[in-house]
A tleap script that builds the chain and sets N, CA, C and O, in Angstrom:
source leaprc.protein.ff14SB
mol = sequence {
  NMET ARG ASP ARG LEU LEU THR ALA ALA ARG
  LEU ASP ALA ASP PRO GLY MET HIE VAL HIE
  ARG LEU THR LEU CYS PRO LEU TRP VAL PHE
  TRP ARG ASP ASP GLY ARG ARG TYR LEU ALA
  GLY ASP VAL GLU PRO THR VAL ALA ALA VAL
  LEU PRO LEU LEU ASP GLY GLY TYR CGLY
}
set mol.1.N position { 95.133 112.872 104.851 }
set mol.1.CA position { 95.294 113.876 106.830 }
set mol.1.C position { 94.474 114.623 107.993 }
set mol.1.O position { 94.700 115.304 108.994 }
set mol.2.N position { 93.128 113.964 107.099 }
set mol.2.CA position { 92.669 113.990 108.654 }
set mol.2.C position { 91.893 113.575 109.853 }
set mol.2.O position { 91.317 114.001 110.854 }
set mol.3.N position { 92.404 111.815 108.761 }
set mol.3.CA position { 92.813 111.155 109.513 }
set mol.3.C position { 93.426 111.477 110.691 }
set mol.3.O position { 92.884 111.274 111.777 }
set mol.4.N position { 94.907 112.139 110.525 }
set mol.4.CA position { 95.611 112.298 111.523 }
set mol.4.C position { 96.146 113.251 112.220 }
set mol.4.O position { 97.101 113.177 112.994 }
set mol.5.N position { 95.534 114.122 111.940 }
set mol.5.CA position { 94.535 116.031 112.422 }
set mol.5.C position { 94.089 115.281 113.960 }
set mol.5.O position { 93.247 114.437 114.268 }
set mol.6.N position { 95.263 116.172 114.828 }
set mol.6.CA position { 94.234 116.519 116.350 }
set mol.6.C position { 94.288 117.814 117.119 }
set mol.6.O position { 93.810 118.098 118.218 }
set mol.7.N position { 95.135 118.672 116.088 }
set mol.7.CA position { 94.044 120.002 116.659 }
set mol.7.C position { 94.372 120.668 115.296 }
set mol.7.O position { 94.904 120.222 114.280 }
set mol.8.N position { 93.720 122.258 115.718 }
set mol.8.CA position { 93.725 122.591 113.800 }
set mol.8.C position { 93.565 124.635 114.826 }
set mol.8.O position { 92.513 124.762 115.452 }
set mol.9.N position { 94.321 125.598 114.860 }
set mol.9.CA position { 94.496 126.069 116.046 }
set mol.9.C position { 94.856 128.089 114.868 }
set mol.9.O position { 95.962 128.279 114.361 }
set mol.10.N position { 93.667 129.203 114.731 }
set mol.10.CA position { 95.022 130.537 113.987 }
set mol.10.C position { 95.370 130.972 115.416 }
set mol.10.O position { 94.726 130.985 116.464 }
set mol.11.N position { 96.735 131.354 115.052 }
set mol.11.CA position { 97.072 132.028 115.235 }
set mol.11.C position { 97.788 134.044 114.392 }
set mol.11.O position { 98.403 134.262 113.349 }
set mol.12.N position { 97.366 134.876 115.317 }
set mol.12.CA position { 97.380 136.351 115.198 }
set mol.12.C position { 99.026 136.436 113.893 }
set mol.12.O position { 99.988 135.818 113.436 }
set mol.13.N position { 98.548 137.240 113.893 }
set mol.13.CA position { 99.527 137.451 112.274 }
set mol.13.C position { 99.800 138.698 111.843 }
set mol.13.O position { 98.860 139.151 112.497 }
set mol.14.N position { 100.346 139.870 111.212 }
set mol.14.CA position { 100.602 140.560 110.234 }
set mol.14.C position { 99.373 140.399 109.519 }
set mol.14.O position { 99.191 139.209 109.260 }
set mol.15.N position { 98.477 141.135 109.109 }
set mol.15.CA position { 97.632 141.593 107.982 }
set mol.15.C position { 98.151 141.566 107.021 }
set mol.15.O position { 99.037 142.361 106.707 }
set mol.16.N position { 97.560 140.276 106.030 }
set mol.16.CA position { 97.824 139.596 104.901 }
set mol.16.C position { 98.713 138.048 104.951 }
set mol.16.O position { 98.722 137.230 104.032 }
set mol.17.N position { 99.411 137.915 106.230 }
set mol.17.CA position { 99.344 136.831 106.376 }
set mol.17.C position { 98.894 136.125 107.960 }
set mol.17.O position { 98.902 136.524 109.124 }
set mol.18.N position { 98.340 134.288 106.924 }
set mol.18.CA position { 97.603 132.607 107.883 }
set mol.18.C position { 98.668 132.215 107.967 }
set mol.18.O position { 99.637 131.905 107.274 }
set mol.19.N position { 98.207 132.296 109.371 }
set mol.19.CA position { 99.552 131.430 110.550 }
set mol.19.C position { 98.725 130.442 111.031 }
set mol.19.O position { 98.209 131.052 111.969 }
set mol.20.N position { 98.269 129.415 111.046 }
set mol.20.CA position { 97.679 128.256 111.592 }
set mol.20.C position { 98.278 127.363 111.771 }
set mol.20.O position { 99.084 127.093 110.881 }
set mol.21.N position { 98.186 125.928 113.654 }
set mol.21.CA position { 99.419 125.718 113.998 }
set mol.21.C position { 98.261 124.289 113.641 }
set mol.21.O position { 97.051 124.420 113.820 }
set mol.22.N position { 98.986 122.752 113.038 }
set mol.22.CA position { 98.381 121.571 113.428 }
set mol.22.C position { 99.120 120.720 113.726 }
set mol.22.O position { 100.234 120.550 113.230 }
set mol.23.N position { 98.639 120.099 114.529 }
set mol.23.CA position { 99.201 118.801 114.430 }
set mol.23.C position { 98.710 117.289 114.447 }
set mol.23.O position { 97.607 117.027 114.926 }
set mol.24.N position { 99.030 116.899 114.242 }
set mol.24.CA position { 99.319 115.813 112.993 }
set mol.24.C position { 99.068 114.814 113.880 }
set mol.24.O position { 98.039 114.147 113.989 }
set mol.25.N position { 100.313 114.743 114.652 }
set mol.25.CA position { 100.395 112.820 115.150 }
set mol.25.C position { 101.272 113.402 116.412 }
set mol.25.O position { 101.905 114.401 116.069 }
set mol.26.N position { 101.488 112.996 117.913 }
set mol.26.CA position { 102.505 112.461 118.538 }
set mol.26.C position { 103.879 112.518 118.086 }
set mol.26.O position { 104.323 111.521 117.517 }
set mol.27.N position { 105.076 114.150 118.354 }
set mol.27.CA position { 106.429 113.934 118.466 }
set mol.27.C position { 106.641 113.833 119.263 }
set mol.27.O position { 106.136 114.516 120.154 }
set mol.28.N position { 108.146 112.273 119.624 }
set mol.28.CA position { 108.641 111.586 120.488 }
set mol.28.C position { 110.431 112.426 120.448 }
set mol.28.O position { 111.196 112.149 119.524 }
set mol.29.N position { 110.701 113.068 121.179 }
set mol.29.CA position { 111.846 113.082 121.156 }
set mol.29.C position { 112.544 112.655 122.009 }
set mol.29.O position { 112.037 112.258 123.059 }
set mol.30.N position { 114.141 112.608 121.767 }
set mol.30.CA position { 114.893 111.707 122.352 }
set mol.30.C position { 116.841 111.866 122.143 }
set mol.30.O position { 117.705 111.476 121.357 }
set mol.31.N position { 116.733 112.765 123.525 }
set mol.31.CA position { 118.793 112.173 123.064 }
set mol.31.C position { 119.227 112.037 124.116 }
set mol.31.O position { 118.811 112.875 124.916 }
set mol.32.N position { 120.189 111.037 124.660 }
set mol.32.CA position { 121.208 111.305 125.639 }
set mol.32.C position { 122.643 112.241 125.458 }
set mol.32.O position { 123.492 112.198 124.568 }
set mol.33.N position { 122.563 112.964 126.485 }
set mol.33.CA position { 123.783 113.510 126.582 }
set mol.33.C position { 124.907 112.892 127.668 }
set mol.33.O position { 124.757 112.989 128.886 }
set mol.34.N position { 126.146 112.191 126.978 }
set mol.34.CA position { 127.101 111.640 127.991 }
set mol.34.C position { 128.138 113.152 127.864 }
set mol.34.O position { 129.230 113.276 127.309 }
set mol.35.N position { 127.961 113.370 128.023 }
set mol.35.CA position { 128.227 115.309 128.593 }
set mol.35.C position { 129.892 116.144 127.630 }
set mol.35.O position { 130.533 117.191 127.722 }
set mol.36.N position { 129.937 114.821 126.747 }
set mol.36.CA position { 131.351 115.262 125.725 }
set mol.36.C position { 130.506 115.464 124.527 }
set mol.36.O position { 129.299 115.261 124.394 }
set mol.37.N position { 131.406 115.919 123.658 }
set mol.37.CA position { 131.523 117.542 122.731 }
set mol.37.C position { 132.499 116.378 121.434 }
set mol.37.O position { 133.620 115.938 121.690 }
set mol.38.N position { 131.870 116.129 120.329 }
set mol.38.CA position { 132.499 116.313 119.082 }
set mol.38.C position { 132.982 116.955 117.779 }
set mol.38.O position { 132.855 118.067 117.267 }
set mol.39.N position { 133.434 116.097 117.530 }
set mol.39.CA position { 134.157 116.943 116.321 }
set mol.39.C position { 133.376 116.582 115.109 }
set mol.39.O position { 132.207 116.236 115.286 }
set mol.40.N position { 133.874 116.615 113.862 }
set mol.40.CA position { 133.517 116.455 112.936 }
set mol.40.C position { 134.896 115.754 112.756 }
set mol.40.O position { 135.907 116.362 113.110 }
set mol.41.N position { 135.002 114.297 112.133 }
set mol.41.CA position { 135.096 112.899 111.700 }
set mol.41.C position { 135.791 112.729 113.748 }
set mol.41.O position { 136.954 112.415 114.000 }
set mol.42.N position { 134.986 112.955 114.579 }
set mol.42.CA position { 135.388 111.749 115.338 }
set mol.42.C position { 133.866 111.271 114.906 }
set mol.42.O position { 132.861 111.660 114.310 }
set mol.43.N position { 134.764 109.440 116.095 }
set mol.43.CA position { 133.459 108.894 115.905 }
set mol.43.C position { 132.349 108.691 116.860 }
set mol.43.O position { 132.535 108.191 117.969 }
set mol.44.N position { 131.111 109.107 116.400 }
set mol.44.CA position { 130.027 109.454 117.047 }
set mol.44.C position { 129.857 108.261 118.107 }
set mol.44.O position { 130.727 107.465 117.755 }
set mol.45.N position { 129.427 107.904 118.833 }
set mol.45.CA position { 128.979 106.749 119.650 }
set mol.45.C position { 127.456 106.740 119.459 }
set mol.45.O position { 126.511 107.439 119.095 }
set mol.46.N position { 127.832 105.366 119.985 }
set mol.46.CA position { 125.406 104.739 119.587 }
set mol.46.C position { 125.944 104.232 121.087 }
set mol.46.O position { 126.997 103.922 121.644 }
set mol.47.N position { 124.465 104.360 121.376 }
set mol.47.CA position { 123.594 103.644 122.332 }
set mol.47.C position { 122.557 102.141 122.755 }
set mol.47.O position { 123.427 101.518 123.363 }
set mol.48.N position { 121.993 101.727 122.778 }
set mol.48.CA position { 120.671 100.916 122.589 }
set mol.48.C position { 119.420 101.662 123.360 }
set mol.48.O position { 119.646 102.854 123.569 }
set mol.49.N position { 118.472 101.308 123.703 }
set mol.49.CA position { 117.130 101.702 124.642 }
set mol.49.C position { 116.423 101.289 123.644 }
set mol.49.O position { 116.547 101.063 122.441 }
set mol.50.N position { 114.940 101.215 125.213 }
set mol.50.CA position { 113.870 100.028 124.434 }
set mol.50.C position { 113.659 101.807 125.380 }
set mol.50.O position { 114.232 102.510 126.213 }
set mol.51.N position { 112.272 101.774 124.389 }
set mol.51.CA position { 111.480 103.220 124.505 }
set mol.51.C position { 109.387 102.431 125.041 }
set mol.51.O position { 108.408 102.091 124.377 }
set mol.52.N position { 109.625 102.486 126.117 }
set mol.52.CA position { 108.160 102.351 126.526 }
set mol.52.C position { 107.001 103.788 125.698 }
set mol.52.O position { 106.847 105.003 125.580 }
set mol.53.N position { 106.499 102.521 125.352 }
set mol.53.CA position { 105.151 103.558 124.146 }
set mol.53.C position { 103.256 103.108 123.989 }
set mol.53.O position { 102.559 102.095 124.034 }
set mol.54.N position { 103.065 104.778 123.764 }
set mol.54.CA position { 101.426 104.049 124.329 }
set mol.54.C position { 100.847 103.062 123.223 }
set mol.54.O position { 100.801 103.323 122.021 }
set mol.55.N position { 100.356 101.726 123.905 }
set mol.55.CA position { 99.175 100.979 122.485 }
set mol.55.C position { 99.100 101.981 121.208 }
set mol.55.O position { 99.003 103.173 121.502 }
set mol.56.N position { 99.124 101.729 120.157 }
set mol.56.CA position { 98.046 102.360 119.023 }
set mol.56.C position { 98.737 102.024 117.610 }
set mol.56.O position { 99.483 101.097 117.296 }
set mol.57.N position { 98.350 102.843 117.047 }
set mol.57.CA position { 99.027 103.492 115.403 }
set mol.57.C position { 100.286 104.177 115.858 }
set mol.57.O position { 100.330 104.747 116.948 }
set mol.58.N position { 101.771 104.104 114.668 }
set mol.58.CA position { 102.845 104.562 114.579 }
set mol.58.C position { 102.847 104.589 113.158 }
set mol.58.O position { 103.596 104.990 112.268 }
set mol.59.N position { 102.345 104.329 113.203 }
set mol.59.CA position { 103.233 104.566 111.463 }
set mol.59.C position { 101.612 104.554 110.423 }
set mol.59.O position { 101.662 104.679 109.200 }
savepdb mol mol.pdb
quit
């Protein structure tokens, strides 16, 4: 885990509580909003996308 740890920070919390925020690796979030609502049983739409990523290890 140490080779992937980017940052570590202790957060203030109630007495007896220990809270630390660890950043292990970049997180990418992607979604497409087509403006429609889908219910259970509806066919989920699909789309192909090409995302440019920085050079480096991703696994």
